C-alpha positions as CSV (number, residue, x, y, z in Angstrom):
1,N,23.9,-3.2,23.2
2,F,24.1,-0.5,25.8
3,D,20.8,1.1,24.7
4,N,17.4,1.0,26.5
5,H,15.9,-0.5,23.4
6,A,16.5,-3.6,21.3
7,K,18.7,-2.8,18.2
8,E,19.3,-4.6,14.9
9,V,23.0,-4.9,14.2
10,S,25.0,-6.1,11.2
11,I,28.0,-8.3,11.7
12,H,30.6,-8.4,9.0
13,I,33.0,-11.4,9.1
14,P,36.3,-10.3,7.4
15,P,38.2,-12.6,5.1
16,H,41.0,-13.2,7.6
17,A,38.4,-14.7,10.0
18,Y,37.5,-17.3,7.4
19,A,41.2,-18.2,7.2
20,F,41.6,-18.4,11.0
21,F,38.6,-20.7,11.4
22,E,39.8,-22.7,8.3
23,L,36.5,-22.0,6.5
24,N,36.3,-21.7,2.7
25,H,35.9,-18.0,2.0
26,L,33.3,-18.7,-0.7
27,Q,31.2,-21.1,1.4
28,R,28.1,-20.3,3.5
29,G,28.4,-20.6,7.2
30,K,26.2,-20.8,10.3
31,A,26.4,-19.0,13.6
32,R,24.8,-20.5,16.7
33,P,24.2,-18.2,19.7
34,L,25.8,-19.4,22.9
35,F,24.0,-17.3,25.5
36,S,20.4,-17.1,24.3
37,G,18.0,-19.9,25.3
38,D,16.6,-20.7,21.9
39,G,19.9,-21.6,20.2
40,A,18.4,-20.8,16.7
41,E,21.1,-21.0,14.1
42,L,21.7,-18.1,11.7
43,F,23.1,-18.5,8.3
44,F,25.5,-16.1,6.5
45,S,27.6,-15.8,3.4
46,P,30.9,-14.0,2.7
47,Q,29.1,-11.6,0.4
48,G,26.7,-10.3,3.1
49,S,26.5,-9.3,6.7
50,L,24.9,-11.3,9.5
51,K,22.0,-9.3,10.8
52,V,20.9,-9.9,14.5
53,T,18.7,-8.2,17.0
54,L,20.2,-7.6,20.4
55,G,17.9,-6.9,23.3
56,A,18.3,-3.8,25.5
57,H,21.4,-4.0,27.8
58,S,22.5,-7.3,26.4
59,G,24.9,-9.0,24.1
60,E,25.6,-12.4,22.4
61,A,28.5,-14.6,21.4
62,Y,28.2,-17.0,18.4
63,K,29.9,-20.3,17.5
64,I,30.9,-20.0,13.8
65,S,31.0,-23.1,11.6
66,S,30.7,-24.0,7.9
67,L,27.8,-25.8,6.3
C-alpha cells in the first residue's frame, strides 16, 4: 500500500495457484501473515476473495495452507 492511509484490499487466489500449492480447489484454506506481529490466521474459500487491511506505506506476505 503506497497510500498515506490504511486500505482494505481483496485478494483473489486463482485456480492455478491451488494446483501449484497442491490444494483442493473446492476446499477452504487459511493464510497466515508472515510480517505482522499478531500472526492471526485468515480463512478463505475458492468462491470468494480474501479481504485484508494494509496499513499506510506497508505490505504483507502470507503463508497459504489448506484446512
